[in-house]
C-alpha positions as CSV (number, residue, x, y, z in Angstrom):
1,M,0.0,0.0,0.0
2,A,2.9,2.4,0.7
3,D,3.9,2.4,-3.0
4,H,0.4,3.2,-4.0
5,M,0.1,6.0,-1.5
6,A,3.2,7.6,-3.0
7,S,1.2,8.4,-6.1
8,L,-1.5,10.3,-4.2
9,P,-1.3,14.1,-3.8
10,A,1.2,15.0,-1.1
11,R,-1.3,17.4,0.4
12,Q,-4.6,18.8,-0.5
13,P,-4.7,22.4,-1.9
14,G,-5.5,25.2,0.4
15,P,-5.2,25.4,4.2
16,D,-5.7,22.2,6.2
17,K,-9.1,22.6,8.0
18,R,-9.3,19.1,9.6
19,T,-10.7,19.0,13.1
20,A,-9.9,15.2,13.5
21,P,-7.0,13.0,12.6
22,R,-7.3,10.9,9.5
23,M,-6.8,7.1,9.7
24,A,-5.2,5.3,6.7
25,V,-7.4,2.6,5.2
26,A,-7.6,0.8,1.9
27,L,-11.2,0.0,1.1
28,P,-13.7,0.2,-1.7
29,V,-16.3,3.0,-1.4
30,L,-19.3,3.9,-3.4
31,I,-19.7,7.6,-4.3
32,G,-23.1,8.8,-5.5
33,T,-23.4,12.0,-7.5
34,W,-26.0,13.6,-9.7
35,E,-24.4,11.7,-12.7
36,G,-24.7,8.3,-11.0
37,Q,-22.8,6.0,-8.7
38,H,-19.1,5.5,-9.0
39,R,-16.9,2.8,-7.4
40,A,-13.8,4.3,-5.8
41,R,-11.1,3.6,-3.3
42,L,-11.0,5.1,0.2
43,H,-7.5,6.0,1.4
44,N,-8.1,7.7,4.7
45,I,-11.0,8.8,6.8
46,S,-11.8,10.8,9.9
47,R,-15.0,11.9,11.7
48,G,-15.2,14.9,9.4
49,G,-14.0,13.7,6.0
50,A,-12.1,11.4,3.7
51,L,-9.6,11.1,0.9
52,V,-11.0,9.2,-2.1
53,E,-9.5,8.0,-5.4
54,A,-11.8,7.4,-8.3
55,A,-11.5,6.8,-12.1
56,A,-14.6,9.0,-12.5
57,S,-14.2,12.8,-12.4
58,V,-15.8,14.3,-9.4
59,R,-15.7,18.1,-9.3
60,E,-14.9,20.4,-6.4
61,G,-18.1,21.6,-4.8
62,S,-20.1,18.5,-5.8
63,Q,-22.5,17.1,-3.2
64,V,-21.9,13.3,-2.8
65,Q,-23.4,10.3,-1.1
66,F,-20.6,8.3,0.6
67,T,-21.0,4.6,1.4
68,C,-18.3,2.4,2.8
69,G,-19.3,-0.6,4.8
70,T,-21.4,0.6,7.7
71,I,-20.6,4.2,7.0
72,E,-23.2,6.0,4.9
73,T,-23.2,9.8,4.9
74,R,-23.4,12.8,2.7
75,G,-20.6,15.3,2.0
76,T,-19.1,18.0,-0.2
77,V,-16.0,17.6,-2.4
78,V,-13.7,20.3,-1.0
79,W,-10.7,19.7,-3.3
80,Q,-9.9,17.7,-6.3
81,D,-6.5,16.8,-7.8
82,S,-6.2,14.4,-10.8
83,N,-8.2,11.3,-9.8
84,C,-8.2,12.0,-6.0
85,F,-10.5,14.3,-4.0
86,G,-11.3,15.2,-0.5
87,V,-14.8,14.9,1.0
88,S,-16.0,16.9,3.9
89,F,-18.9,15.1,5.6
90,L,-22.0,17.1,6.5
91,F,-22.3,15.3,9.8
92,P,-19.5,13.7,11.8
93,V,-19.1,10.0,11.5
94,D,-19.2,7.9,14.7
95,D,-15.8,6.8,15.9
96,A,-17.1,3.2,16.4
97,R,-18.0,3.0,12.7
98,I,-14.5,4.3,11.7
99,A,-12.9,1.7,13.9
100,Q,-15.0,-1.0,12.2
101,Q,-13.7,0.2,8.8
102,I,-10.1,0.3,10.0
103,A,-10.4,-3.3,11.2
104,R,-12.0,-4.3,7.9
105,S,-9.1,-2.6,6.0
106,E,-6.5,-4.4,8.1
107,A,-8.3,-7.7,7.5
108,L,-8.4,-7.2,3.8
109,T,-4.7,-6.3,3.7
110,R,-3.8,-9.4,5.6
111,H,-6.0,-11.5,3.3
112,R,-4.3,-10.0,0.2
113,E,-0.9,-10.5,1.6
114,S,-1.6,-14.2,2.5
115,K,-2.8,-14.8,-1.1
116,E,0.3,-13.2,-2.5
117,G,2.8,-15.0,-0.2
């Protein structure tokens, strides 16, 4: 995952307005926009937002529906750079749900590594 993370933007444009630390994950996420639903990859998440990578173009300012496992919320795309974008959630995500997704990400990583090894 470290090699893949190197291709992500080093930092999002503009001032860092995060109010909670981001936790690294590697999970599929579904992003719903007015144009339809897009499969994407979640790279990090906090109570207030997330970093998402998608093949589909999602413009800054877009309203999105964000679904990843037990987390389902709405948000706004606050920055976009190439195929990555930052989502600011309209309502904070519960810490327990974030912990569930971190555990899921770690389990998926272990599963992939055991298949490769």
